[in-house]
C-alpha positions as CSV (number, residue, x, y, z in Angstrom):
1,M,97.8,131.3,126.0
2,R,100.6,131.8,123.5
3,K,101.7,135.3,122.5
4,D,103.3,136.2,119.2
5,T,103.5,139.3,117.1
6,A,101.0,138.0,114.5
7,S,98.3,137.2,117.1
8,E,98.4,140.4,119.1
9,E,96.0,142.3,116.8
10,R,93.5,139.4,116.6
11,P,94.3,136.9,119.4
12,S,92.9,133.4,119.3
13,V,90.5,132.4,122.0
14,E,91.3,129.3,124.0
15,T,88.2,127.7,125.5
16,P,88.2,125.5,128.6
17,E,87.8,121.7,128.3
18,G,84.3,120.5,128.3
19,T,82.7,123.8,127.3
20,A,79.7,123.4,125.0
21,M,80.7,123.8,121.4
22,T,77.5,125.7,120.6
23,R,78.8,128.7,122.5
24,F,81.7,129.0,120.0
25,V,80.3,127.6,116.8
26,N,77.5,129.3,114.8
27,H,76.2,128.9,111.3
28,H,78.9,131.2,110.0
29,S,81.8,129.3,111.6
30,I,84.2,126.9,110.0
31,V,85.3,124.0,112.2
32,V,88.5,122.0,111.5
33,G,89.6,119.0,113.5
34,V,93.3,118.6,114.2
35,D,95.3,115.8,115.6
36,G,99.0,116.7,115.1
37,S,99.4,115.1,111.8
38,R,100.8,117.0,108.8
39,A,97.6,116.3,106.9
40,A,95.5,117.9,109.7
41,L,97.8,120.9,109.8
42,A,97.4,121.3,106.1
43,A,93.6,121.0,106.4
44,A,93.6,123.7,109.1
45,R,95.5,126.0,106.8
46,W,93.1,125.4,104.0
47,A,90.1,125.9,106.3
48,G,91.7,129.1,107.5
49,A,92.0,130.4,104.0
50,I,88.3,129.7,103.3
51,A,87.2,131.3,106.6
52,A,89.2,134.4,105.8
53,R,87.5,134.7,102.4
54,R,84.1,134.4,104.1
55,G,84.9,136.7,106.9
56,A,84.0,133.8,109.3
57,R,85.4,132.5,112.5
58,L,87.7,129.4,112.4
59,V,87.2,127.0,115.2
60,V,90.3,124.7,115.7
61,L,89.1,121.6,117.5
62,S,91.4,119.1,119.1
63,V,90.0,116.1,121.0
64,V,91.5,114.4,124.0
65,P,90.7,110.7,123.1
66,T,89.4,109.5,126.4
67,I,87.2,106.8,125.0
68,D,87.9,105.3,121.6
69,Y,89.2,102.2,120.0
70,R,92.8,103.0,121.1
71,I,92.3,104.1,124.7
72,S,89.6,102.7,127.0
73,A,88.1,104.7,129.8
74,A,89.5,102.2,132.3
75,I,93.1,102.5,131.0
76,V,92.8,106.3,131.1
77,A,91.6,106.2,134.7
78,D,94.1,103.7,136.0
79,A,97.1,105.3,134.3
80,D,96.0,108.9,135.1
81,I,97.3,110.0,131.7
82,L,94.6,112.6,131.1
83,P,96.9,115.5,131.9
84,T,99.4,114.3,129.3
85,L,96.6,113.7,126.7
86,R,95.3,117.2,127.4
87,F,98.7,118.7,127.0
88,V,99.2,116.9,123.6
89,A,95.7,118.0,122.4
90,K,96.5,121.6,123.3
91,K,99.9,121.4,121.6
92,H,98.2,120.1,118.4
93,A,95.6,122.9,118.5
94,G,98.3,125.5,119.2
95,A,100.5,124.4,116.3
96,A,97.5,124.6,113.9
97,V,96.5,128.0,115.1
98,D,100.1,129.2,114.6
99,A,100.2,127.8,111.1
100,V,96.9,129.4,110.2
101,R,97.9,132.7,111.8
102,A,101.0,132.8,109.6
103,D,98.8,132.7,106.5
104,Q,95.8,134.7,107.8
105,P,97.0,137.2,110.5
106,D,93.7,138.9,110.9
107,L,91.5,135.8,111.1
108,E,89.3,135.3,114.2
109,I,90.3,131.9,115.6
110,T,88.9,129.9,118.5
111,E,90.8,127.0,120.0
112,Q,88.6,124.3,121.5
113,I,89.9,121.3,123.5
114,L,87.3,118.6,124.2
115,E,87.4,115.1,125.7
116,G,85.7,112.2,124.1
117,V,85.6,110.3,120.8
118,P,87.0,112.5,118.0
119,G,84.3,111.6,115.4
120,T,81.5,112.3,117.9
121,E,82.9,115.6,119.0
122,L,83.4,116.8,115.4
123,L,79.8,115.7,114.5
124,E,78.5,117.7,117.4
125,A,80.4,120.7,116.3
126,G,79.0,120.3,112.8
127,E,75.4,120.6,114.1
128,T,75.8,124.4,114.2
129,A,78.7,125.0,111.8
130,H,78.7,126.3,108.2
131,L,81.4,123.9,107.2
132,L,83.3,121.0,108.9
133,V,86.8,120.2,107.7
134,V,88.8,117.0,108.5
135,A,91.9,115.5,107.0
136,A,91.5,112.3,105.0
137,T,93.9,110.4,107.3
138,A,96.0,111.0,110.3
139,D,98.8,109.1,108.6
140,D,101.5,111.3,107.2
141,R,101.7,109.0,104.1
142,I,99.4,111.3,102.1
143,T,99.6,109.1,99.1
144,T,97.5,106.4,100.8
145,L,94.3,105.6,99.1
146,L,92.3,104.8,102.2
147,I,90.4,107.3,104.2
148,G,90.8,107.3,108.0
149,S,87.9,106.0,110.2
150,T,87.2,109.4,111.8
151,A,87.1,111.3,108.5
152,L,84.8,108.6,107.0
153,R,82.5,108.7,110.0
154,V,82.2,112.4,109.9
155,A,81.6,112.5,106.2
156,N,78.9,109.9,106.4
157,K,77.1,111.3,109.4
158,S,77.5,115.1,109.4
159,R,74.4,117.2,108.9
160,C,76.4,120.1,107.7
161,P,78.7,120.2,104.6
162,V,82.0,118.4,105.1
163,V,85.3,118.8,103.4
164,V,87.6,115.8,103.6
165,W,91.0,117.3,102.9
166,R,93.8,115.6,101.1
167,G,96.5,116.9,98.8
168,D,99.9,118.5,99.0
169,V,100.6,119.1,102.7
170,D,103.3,121.6,101.8
171,N,101.0,123.7,99.6
172,P,97.5,123.3,100.9
173,L,96.1,126.8,100.2
174,P,93.5,127.5,97.5
175,D,94.9,128.3,94.1
176,E,93.6,129.2,90.6
177,R,92.3,125.8,89.6
178,P,88.6,125.3,89.1
179,V,86.1,123.8,91.4
180,L,84.6,120.5,90.0
181,V,81.1,119.5,90.8
182,G,79.2,116.3,89.9
183,V,75.6,116.8,88.7
184,D,73.2,114.0,88.4
185,G,69.8,115.6,89.0
186,S,69.3,114.3,92.5
187,P,68.5,116.6,95.5
188,G,72.0,116.0,96.9
189,S,73.5,117.0,93.6
190,D,71.5,120.3,93.6
191,A,72.9,121.1,97.0
192,A,76.4,120.3,95.7
193,V,76.0,122.7,92.8
194,G,75.0,125.5,95.3
195,R,78.1,124.8,97.4
196,A,80.3,124.6,94.4
197,F,79.1,127.9,93.1
198,E,79.5,129.6,96.5
199,L,83.0,128.2,96.9
200,A,84.2,129.1,93.4
201,T,82.9,132.7,93.9
202,L,84.8,132.9,97.2
203,L,88.0,131.7,95.5
204,D,87.4,133.7,92.3
205,V,87.8,130.6,90.1
206,S,85.6,128.9,87.5
207,V,83.3,125.8,88.0
208,I,83.4,122.7,85.9
209,A,79.9,121.1,86.1
210,L,80.2,117.5,85.2
211,H,77.4,115.1,84.3
212,A,78.2,111.5,83.6
213,W,75.2,109.8,82.0
214,N,75.7,106.1,81.5
215,D,76.2,105.1,85.1
216,P,73.2,102.9,86.0
217,D,73.1,104.5,89.5
218,L,72.4,107.9,87.9
219,L,69.9,106.8,85.3
220,Q,67.3,106.4,88.0
221,W,66.9,110.1,88.1
222,T,65.7,110.3,84.5
223,P,63.5,108.1,82.3
224,V,65.5,106.0,79.9
225,P,64.4,106.5,76.3
226,D,64.7,103.9,73.5
227,A,67.7,105.5,71.7
228,W,71.1,106.3,73.2
229,E,71.2,109.4,71.0
230,T,68.0,110.6,72.5
231,L,69.3,109.9,76.0
232,A,72.5,111.9,75.3
233,Q,70.4,114.9,74.3
234,Q,68.3,114.4,77.4
235,E,71.3,114.4,79.6
236,H,72.7,117.6,78.1
237,Q,69.3,119.2,78.8
238,L,69.3,117.8,82.4
239,L,72.6,119.5,83.1
240,S,71.5,122.8,81.7
241,E,68.3,122.7,83.6
242,R,70.0,121.9,86.9
243,L,72.4,124.8,86.5
244,A,70.0,127.4,85.3
245,G,68.7,128.6,88.7
246,W,72.2,128.7,90.2
247,S,73.6,130.5,87.2
248,S,71.1,133.2,87.6
249,Q,72.2,133.7,91.2
250,Y,75.8,133.8,90.2
251,P,75.7,135.6,86.8
252,D,79.4,136.5,86.8
253,L,80.7,133.0,87.6
254,R,82.5,131.2,84.8
255,V,80.9,127.8,84.3
256,E,82.1,125.0,82.0
257,K,79.5,122.3,81.3
258,L,80.9,118.9,80.7
259,V,78.7,115.9,79.8
260,L,80.5,112.5,79.5
261,Q,79.4,109.0,78.7
262,S,81.2,107.4,81.6
263,P,80.7,106.0,85.1
264,A,80.4,109.0,87.5
265,T,83.2,108.0,89.8
266,R,85.7,107.5,86.9
267,A,84.8,110.8,85.3
268,L,85.0,112.8,88.5
269,L,88.4,111.3,89.4
270,D,89.8,111.9,86.0
271,Q,88.6,115.5,85.9
272,G,89.6,116.0,89.5
273,A,93.3,115.7,88.6
274,N,93.0,119.3,87.3
275,A,90.6,120.7,90.0
276,Q,91.4,122.1,93.5
277,V,88.2,120.8,95.1
278,I,85.6,118.2,94.0
279,V,82.1,118.8,95.3
280,T,79.6,116.0,95.5
281,G,76.2,115.4,96.9
282,S,75.7,112.8,99.6
283,Q,73.3,110.7,97.5
284,G,72.8,108.1,100.2
285,R,69.5,106.2,99.5
286,N,69.6,103.2,101.9
287,R,66.9,103.5,104.5
288,L,68.8,101.2,106.9
289,T,72.0,103.3,106.7
290,G,70.3,106.7,107.2
291,L,72.8,109.4,106.3
292,L,75.4,107.1,104.8
293,L,76.9,108.3,101.5
294,G,76.3,106.8,98.1
295,S,78.9,104.8,96.3
296,T,80.2,107.7,94.1
297,S,80.8,109.9,97.2
298,Q,82.5,107.1,99.1
299,N,84.8,106.3,96.2
300,L,85.8,110.0,95.9
301,L,86.6,110.2,99.6
302,H,88.9,107.2,99.2
303,H,90.6,108.1,95.9
304,A,90.3,111.8,95.1
305,P,93.5,113.7,94.4
306,C,92.2,116.8,96.1
307,P,89.8,117.9,98.9
308,V,86.2,116.6,98.5
309,L,83.3,118.6,99.7
310,V,80.2,116.6,100.5
311,A,77.0,118.6,100.5
312,R,73.6,117.3,101.7
313,A,70.2,118.4,100.6
314,G,68.8,121.0,102.9
315,S,72.2,121.8,104.5
């Protein structure tokens, strides 16, 4: 285990390979997956800042990719490269812990090294976590518009809230910008509002609650009247109603209501340029795809300029 002056007061705990995640992850833990990329390191620092604000444990998870699309089990066995892969995974986790420790010297951190498929191990960790954080892509080209396969799988399948982190890798920590949440009246949207209010309170920032009302995908949640003017009034009322209960729970939180006649994805991406996090509901409705995200959430994961938190109803 590494020793440094910052970690002597609150050392990180390194767990053995193959140890069950449920021993180290509980509903107050925040789990972040790391793979050695600059984006993952930035995601870990962001997750550490949130964990410190919550007074929660941060679990830094690095996976030895013994079976995935890059490395087959047969190749691993024949080449006997598992020791090297384990060493690399531990190095990635150690670098992330050191970076987080520099920001949050008193934070409780657990290192976890597991063998398997990264997406699968992250999803298992998310079964008992408060929040799961992954970088949008392992590629250092942060300007890419396409999300990595592991991050996309985790966001689609996780049963706990997921943050897909993207942004400025040199300045990943929370700042004074507001939290933006999309509101459409769906159960997933209600969960998103709750998560947005909680996060904004932790960060001591305001919330922008955005409702875009002419997207055909959103109109299914409200009856469509004959006149557009009547519909506009109805959509303003919907936003107020959906926020009312949460506002009573967070009476001191500053909330800006924003109702726009615009496709939801376009409105959220435009407003997201001035937000530090975009919060969205999962809103997946296809019975065949199970937990898969809706189109708005999918588009945000691919194109948002900042971290995206995906909340699910009941999570």
